[in-house]
DOZA-472040 format. One line per 5 residues: number of its first residue (from 1); for each residue x, y, z of C-alpha. Coordinates in nm, 4 decimals, padded with zeros to 6 digits. Layout:
BEGIN
NUM	X,Y,Z  ...
// end
This chain:
BEGIN
1	-02.2859,00.6080,-01.9842  -02.3626,00.3452,-01.7255  -02.0458,00.1594,-01.6369  -02.0288,-00.2183,-01.6344  -01.8736,-00.3736,-01.3238
6	-01.6490,-00.6679,-01.4296  -01.7835,-00.9333,-01.1916  -01.6188,-01.2162,-01.3851  -01.2719,-01.1118,-01.2654  -01.3392,-01.0733,-00.8931
11	-01.2660,-01.4355,-00.8092  -01.1480,-01.5802,-01.1404  -00.7714,-01.5358,-01.1641  -00.7339,-01.7108,-01.5001  -01.0162,-01.6159,-01.7381
16	-01.0070,-01.7535,-02.0894  -00.9550,-01.4180,-02.2560  -00.6804,-01.2237,-02.4265  -00.5148,-00.9641,-02.2049  -00.6358,-00.6836,-02.4342
21	-00.9953,-00.7979,-02.3843  -00.9416,-00.8017,-02.0080  -00.8031,-00.4478,-02.0138  -01.1060,-00.3301,-02.2116  -01.3428,-00.5012,-01.9682
26	-01.1722,-00.3375,-01.6709  -01.1873,00.0046,-01.8361  -01.5647,-00.0250,-01.8723  -01.6222,00.0926,-01.5135  -01.5049,00.3985,-01.3224
31	-01.6170,00.5398,-00.9887  -01.5849,00.8852,-01.1468  -01.9325,00.8286,-01.2829  -02.0989,00.7771,-00.9450  -01.8978,01.0364,-00.7507
36	-01.9813,01.3159,-00.9941  -02.3544,01.3300,-00.9207  -02.6022,01.3472,-00.6343  -02.5237,01.2608,-00.2733  -02.1812,01.1111,-00.3428
41	-02.0726,01.4338,-00.5113  -02.2205,01.6425,-00.2317  -02.0840,01.4415,00.0614  -01.8112,01.1990,-00.0510  -01.6233,01.3460,-00.3468
46	-01.2653,01.4402,-00.2641  -01.0087,01.6813,-00.3944  -00.6514,01.6471,-00.2725  -00.3947,01.9196,-00.3324  -00.0508,01.7575,-00.3407
51	00.1464,02.0548,-00.4732  00.0048,02.4055,-00.4239  00.0537,02.6761,-00.6864  00.3272,02.9290,-00.6081  00.4028,03.2775,-00.7412
56	00.6686,03.5457,-00.7107  00.6071,03.8546,-00.9209  00.5341,03.7334,-01.2750  00.6873,03.3928,-01.2011  00.4189,03.1272,-01.1482
61	00.4231,02.7488,-01.1029  00.1010,02.5505,-01.1237  00.0037,02.3144,-00.8454  -00.1115,01.9532,-00.8720  -00.4401,01.8103,-00.7444
66	-00.6465,01.4983,-00.7997  -01.0087,01.3961,-00.7626  -01.2449,01.1168,-00.8600  -01.4793,01.4008,-00.9671  -01.2160,01.5873,-01.1674
71	-01.4376,01.6170,-01.4750  -01.7142,01.7794,-01.2705  -01.4869,02.0346,-01.1043  -01.3143,02.1187,-01.4341  -01.6523,02.2072,-01.5812
76	-01.7838,02.3688,-01.2643  -01.4761,02.5918,-01.2271  -01.3425,02.6598,-01.5801  -01.0379,02.8541,-01.4552  -00.9239,02.5603,-01.2370
81	-00.6569,02.4581,-01.4854  -00.4987,02.8043,-01.4562  -00.4073,02.7078,-01.0991  -00.3510,02.3330,-01.1116  -00.2588,02.0335,-01.3151
86	-00.5669,01.8184,-01.2570  -00.5262,01.4427,-01.2344  -00.8234,01.2091,-01.2794  -00.8711,00.9153,-01.0440  -01.0985,00.6226,-01.1304
91	-01.0726,00.4885,-00.7727  -01.0501,00.1392,-00.9169  -00.8679,-00.0801,-01.1723  -00.9632,00.1263,-01.4799  -00.8009,00.4171,-01.6528
96	-01.0073,00.7277,-01.5756  -01.2844,00.8496,-01.8032  -01.2284,01.2240,-01.7625  -01.1905,01.4049,-02.0946  -01.0525,01.7286,-01.9529
101	-00.7947,01.6130,-01.6983  -00.4276,01.6844,-01.7673  -00.3197,01.3398,-01.6522  -00.4509,01.0052,-01.5350  -00.3676,00.7869,-01.2395
106	-00.2736,00.4608,-01.4107  -00.1962,00.2739,-01.0840  00.1098,00.0850,-01.2103  00.3766,00.1192,-01.4776  00.2442,-00.0960,-01.7610
111	00.3641,00.0209,-02.1021  00.1852,-00.2543,-02.2923  -00.1512,-00.1622,-02.1414  -00.0893,00.2089,-02.1987  00.0061,00.1461,-02.5623
116	-00.3110,-00.0571,-02.6180  -00.5243,00.2137,-02.4608  -00.3744,00.4976,-02.6652  -00.4102,00.2965,-02.9843  -00.7781,00.2458,-02.9047
121	-00.8230,00.6122,-02.8065  -00.5802,00.8061,-03.0310  -00.7272,01.1365,-02.9141  -00.5630,01.0633,-02.5776  -00.2179,00.9810,-02.7113
126	-00.0663,01.2844,-02.5390  -00.2316,01.2235,-02.2012  00.0173,01.1784,-01.9174  -00.0138,00.8542,-01.7208  00.1127,00.8570,-01.3625
131	00.1762,00.5070,-01.2169  00.0225,00.5960,-00.8800  -00.3250,00.6246,-00.7312  -00.4885,00.7787,-00.4252  -00.3737,00.4898,-00.2031
136	-00.0172,00.6057,-00.2670  -00.1094,00.9357,-00.0985  -00.1412,00.7540,00.2360  -00.0058,00.9727,00.5154  00.2936,00.7652,00.6198
141	00.3687,00.9878,00.9194  00.0221,00.9729,01.0714  00.0416,00.5935,01.0453  00.3934,00.5608,01.1816  00.4085,00.3069,01.4679
146	00.3745,00.4816,01.8020  00.4290,00.2039,02.0558  00.6504,-00.0924,01.9736  00.5554,-00.2630,02.2988  00.1888,-00.3245,02.2091
151	00.1301,-00.7020,02.2406  00.0522,-00.8787,01.9131  -00.2849,-01.0220,02.0116  -00.4418,-01.0221,01.6633  -00.3245,-01.2830,01.4131
156	-00.5044,-01.1431,01.1092  -00.6348,-00.7894,01.0648  -00.8334,-00.6714,00.7663  -01.0160,-00.3543,00.6638  -01.2718,-00.4516,00.4047
161	-01.6207,-00.3541,00.2989  -01.8489,-00.6610,00.2785  -01.8812,-00.6482,-00.0992  -01.8041,-00.9278,-00.3514  -01.4841,-00.7608,-00.4761
166	-01.3232,-00.8152,-00.1332  -01.3721,-01.1958,-00.1191  -01.4441,-01.2112,00.2550  -01.5694,-01.5715,00.2275  -01.2149,-01.6646,00.1243
171	-01.0856,-01.5386,00.4601  -01.3549,-01.7405,00.6384  -01.2602,-02.0579,00.4514  -00.8942,-01.9879,00.5234  -00.9706,-01.9715,00.8964
176	-01.1223,-02.3215,00.8932  -00.8368,-02.4639,00.6870  -00.5823,-02.3053,00.9198  -00.7463,-02.4476,01.2323  -00.7581,-02.7968,01.0841
181	-00.4040,-02.7899,00.9429  -00.2207,-02.6108,01.2247  -00.4379,-02.7112,01.5188  -00.4921,-02.3523,01.6274  -00.7738,-02.1043,01.5825
186	-00.6684,-01.7684,01.4459  -00.7707,-01.4438,01.6096  -00.9166,-01.2480,01.3153  -01.0462,-00.8902,01.3275  -01.2189,-00.7333,01.0268
191	-01.3236,-00.3672,01.0119  -01.6158,-00.3318,00.7713  -01.6523,00.0435,00.7305  -02.0277,00.0333,00.7962  -02.1109,00.2978,01.0592
196	-02.4774,00.2020,01.0920  -02.4129,-00.1655,01.1564  -02.4733,-00.3105,01.5032  -02.3232,-00.6197,01.6653  -02.5426,-00.8336,01.8905
201	-02.4323,-00.9194,02.2437  -02.3283,-01.2685,02.1334  -02.0975,-01.1198,01.8688  -02.3251,-01.1974,01.5750  -02.4320,-00.9377,01.3209
206	-02.7641,-00.7581,01.3502  -02.8647,-00.7834,00.9865  -03.1433,-00.5302,01.0286  -02.8718,-00.2659,01.0585  -02.6595,-00.3764,00.7600
211	-02.6713,-00.1922,00.4285  -02.8474,-00.4120,00.1767  -02.5502,-00.4413,-00.0577  -02.3424,-00.5880,00.2242  -02.5813,-00.8574,00.3466
216	-02.5098,-01.1278,00.0896  -02.1348,-01.1593,00.1517  -02.1710,-01.1521,00.5291  -02.4322,-01.4268,00.5157  -02.1946,-01.6365,00.3049
221	-01.9430,-01.6019,00.5873  -02.2076,-01.7091,00.8413  -02.2859,-02.0167,00.6304  -01.9191,-02.1161,00.6182  -01.9051,-02.1058,00.9987
226	-02.2510,-02.2634,01.0490  -02.3686,-01.9358,01.2064  -02.0880,-01.9478,01.4604  -01.8928,-01.6647,01.2992  -01.8213,-01.4785,01.6238
231	-01.6065,-01.7709,01.7394  -01.3716,-01.7100,01.4450  -01.4015,-01.3467,01.3362  -01.4567,-01.0277,01.5306  -01.6358,-00.7849,01.3030
236	-01.5905,-00.4166,01.3867  -01.8464,-00.1908,01.2138  -01.6010,00.1000,01.1881  -01.2325,00.1290,01.2747  -01.1702,00.4970,01.3370
241	-00.8708,00.6385,01.1514  -00.7142,00.7559,01.4780  -00.7191,00.3955,01.6028  -00.5548,00.2393,01.2985  -00.2022,00.2600,01.4386
246	-00.3106,00.0668,01.7455  -00.4754,-00.2062,01.5384  -00.1669,-00.2384,01.3195  00.0523,-00.2466,01.6273  -00.1561,-00.5329,01.7698
251	-00.1597,-00.7358,01.4457  00.0818,-00.9999,01.3213  -00.0298,-00.9560,00.9606  -00.2730,-00.7660,00.7413  -00.4610,-00.9769,00.4861
256	-00.6264,-00.8696,00.1627  -00.8334,-01.1347,-00.0151  -00.9357,-00.9399,-00.3261  -00.7598,-01.0039,-00.6561  -00.9158,-00.7368,-00.8777
261	-00.9561,-00.3784,-00.7583  -00.7678,-00.0510,-00.7644  -00.4667,00.0120,-00.5459  -00.5836,-00.0928,-00.2029  -00.5359,00.1763,00.0617
266	-00.5484,-00.0697,00.3507  -00.2322,-00.2558,00.2521  -00.0500,00.0758,00.2097  -00.1629,00.1803,00.5554  -00.0578,-00.1557,00.6977
271	00.2934,-00.1360,00.5553  00.3273,00.2256,00.6719  00.2163,00.1003,01.0141  00.4908,-00.1667,01.0027  00.2536,-00.4624,00.9747
276	00.3492,-00.7318,00.7208  00.0964,-00.7847,00.4445  -00.0414,-01.0991,00.2825  -00.1950,-01.0698,-00.0642  -00.2573,-01.3186,-00.3408
281	-00.0016,-01.3400,-00.6178  -00.2986,-01.2843,-00.8501  -00.3799,-00.9473,-00.6935  -00.4184,-00.6906,-00.9763  -00.2028,-00.9109,-01.1984
286	-00.3759,-00.7984,-01.5180  -00.2754,-00.4360,-01.4683  00.0458,-00.4448,-01.2616  00.2808,-00.5339,-01.5449  00.6187,-00.5967,-01.3787
291	00.5409,-00.3810,-01.0748  00.5166,-00.5736,-00.7461  00.2080,-00.5263,-00.5312  00.4265,-00.5351,-00.2201  00.7995,-00.4947,-00.1881
296	01.0715,-00.7167,-00.0481  01.0350,-00.7806,00.3252  00.6945,-00.6082,00.3324  00.5057,-00.9366,00.3465  00.4249,-01.2396,00.1346
301	00.2273,-01.3454,-00.1711  -00.0080,-01.6409,-00.1387  00.0934,-01.8349,-00.4526  -00.2493,-01.9838,-00.5318  -00.5987,-01.8385,-00.5084
306	-00.7142,-02.0983,-00.2576  -00.7989,-02.0978,00.1153  -00.5145,-02.3413,00.1877  -00.2560,-02.1308,00.0073  -00.3741,-01.8270,00.2010
311	-00.3645,-02.0223,00.5290  -00.0092,-02.1436,00.4632  00.1080,-01.7921,00.3785  -00.0542,-01.6421,00.6880  00.1152,-01.9123,00.8960
316	00.4531,-01.8312,00.7416  00.4163,-01.4629,00.8279  00.2911,-01.4988,01.1838  00.5616,-01.7552,01.2622  00.8428,-01.5376,01.1236
321	00.7663,-01.1863,01.2483  01.1316,-01.0822,01.2662  01.1822,-01.1555,00.8970  00.9827,-00.8521,00.7851  01.0522,-00.4781,00.7810
326	00.7330,-00.3486,00.6197  00.7652,00.0199,00.6964  01.1299,00.0453,00.5982  01.0667,-00.1391,00.2703  00.7524,00.0618,00.2003
331	00.9198,00.4003,00.2402  01.1947,00.3105,-00.0055  00.9372,00.3317,-00.2863  00.6232,00.4796,-00.1336  00.5040,00.7480,00.1041
336	00.4115,01.1066,00.0261  00.7629,01.2284,-00.0520  00.8016,00.9536,-00.3131  00.4533,01.0368,-00.4441  00.5714,01.3909,-00.5224
341	00.8852,01.2479,-00.6840  00.6658,01.0353,-00.9134  00.4680,01.3416,-01.0209  00.7890,01.5247,-01.1087  00.9343,01.2192,-01.2824
346	00.6381,01.1774,-01.5165  00.5434,01.5452,-01.5645  00.8136,01.7407,-01.7532  00.6521,02.0684,-01.6433  00.8157,02.0680,-01.3002
351	01.1615,01.9898,-01.4370  01.1245,02.2858,-01.6728  00.9881,02.5306,-01.4171  01.1792,02.4529,-01.0975  01.5377,02.5703,-01.0668
356	01.7873,02.2936,-00.9908  01.5293,02.0183,-00.9449  01.7502,01.7160,-00.8784  01.6330,01.3524,-00.8589  01.2736,01.4797,-00.8921
361	01.2932,01.5760,-00.5241  01.0630,01.8774,-00.5203  00.9966,01.8352,-00.1473  01.3553,01.9250,-00.0596  01.4235,02.1699,-00.3428
366	01.5563,02.4970,-00.1972  01.4154,02.7171,-00.4742  01.0618,02.5761,-00.4526  01.0629,02.5900,-00.0728  01.1563,02.9569,-00.0811
371	00.8467,03.0123,-00.2954  00.6416,02.7999,-00.0533  00.7483,03.0128,00.2429  00.6779,03.3311,00.0482  00.3261,03.2171,-00.0496
376	00.2190,03.0052,00.2482  00.4707,03.0459,00.5290  00.5547,02.6734,00.5327  00.7738,02.4281,00.3402  00.6396,02.1779,00.0890
381	00.7216,01.8967,00.3332  00.5094,02.0647,00.5993  00.2361,02.1145,00.3414  00.2140,01.7529,00.2236  00.1988,01.6330,00.5827
386	-00.1031,01.8547,00.6485  00.0392,02.1327,00.8638  -00.2250,02.3594,00.7053  -00.5062,02.1119,00.6309  -00.7404,02.3768,00.4912
391	-00.4992,02.4172,00.1983  -00.4661,02.0456,00.1283  -00.8101,01.9765,-00.0146  -01.1524,01.8836,00.1125  -01.4346,01.6293,00.1072
396	-01.7748,01.7144,-00.0363  -01.8684,01.9512,-00.3167  -01.9238,02.2713,-00.1174  -01.6105,02.2398,00.0932  -01.4049,02.1654,-00.2182
401	-01.5415,02.4755,-00.3878  -01.4471,02.6815,-00.0830  -01.0888,02.5558,-00.1049  -01.0760,02.6420,-00.4756  -01.2202,02.9859,-00.4063
406	-00.9407,03.0418,-00.1569  -00.6719,02.9599,-00.4121  -00.8469,03.1720,-00.6780  -00.8568,03.4676,-00.4411  -00.4925,03.4298,-00.3394
411	-00.3769,03.4354,-00.6998  -00.6275,03.7042,-00.8044  -00.8131,03.4892,-01.0566  -01.1802,03.5953,-01.0922  -01.4145,03.3260,-00.9672
416	-01.6400,03.1671,-01.2301  -01.8978,02.9119,-01.1189  -02.0977,02.7262,-01.3868  -02.4532,02.6235,-01.2983  -02.4872,02.2478,-01.2467
421	-02.7694,02.2253,-01.5016  -02.5222,02.3297,-01.7709  -02.2690,02.0600,-01.6774  -02.2816,01.7379,-01.8795  -02.0488,01.4479,-01.7989
426	-01.9336,01.1285,-01.9730  -02.1796,01.1598,-02.2592  -01.9241,01.0286,-02.5067  -01.8294,00.7159,-02.3113
// end
């Protein structure tokens, strides 16, 4: 199947449709489809191991992993489910398409949406839905603030690809409204995630170096500023992950202009980095149910999907920096330890298998950690914070297969590798 990208929802917060129709439209696209073939499978597909399998004599507990190419790896390595519970990840607003995965990332707790989906697909009525996504797996310790004395020289920081879903022109229009209304020009820095892109000496974009699918939105921004964009926005082709903490430390707020996408990793990283976040109230509103996008004291919602509303909300945040405690608020509900708690909350398997598992806190469970030390020489807490990164997953098909071979060898499961020509995906979608 070729998925259909729901363009009509990217900048239309109030479409004239029933909510069930909207859910169906959003479920018509999944990045699983594109990350399970060709170059994206070979170079960009990811597999994250959140809980490793453990064994003592005949006693065995499966691990937990997730991937946007889960269907491919389940068919490539048929014995994978002997080692892991495999969770499918659509990488966007939809429920995953995988037929073989044990569970789905559903992003948010939304019982009405889940009920509608299982009524439409009764063959999936027993599928487990976990109200998390890969953005929730953000490493909150890597992104912990490292220097509280960094001067806040950036008013607005944003990590955003220059694609229509991100609504970058909205940020440009907000900058002009803000300058006119508050008599001050904002310092805005946007990291685009485009490693091949070059910036001219005058700060303008060298469009010859921009990927074709990013040109249109960037030119809209240039038009808004009458080709004087560099006076308002500093575009950074790539913000290296190691530099993120510094950018967050320098920034008064992190702004996301999209209203329809999956769970956005950038705002999770910003809150973990103790930078208050500004998002639209309409952000993911069709799928969030009653779940907030950001938590109390983590930032602010712009109440209307307009440049002025965004400008007013940005002004409120940068003028009241002491009001917010983003990292503290974030870690009450999020972070990797809470991610593991969510898995155990929604998957009865771990409650049944782990002795004295209290409050779903597998990370600090004495019994499970004894098994971790026996099998790997480290605790689960050390594991989830990447003390042994080679055990925690990989990027790219061949490296992922090497990780899976390692686990198969450790638990003495014969390796079976199906030829790619015999693997068929999403034919029933």
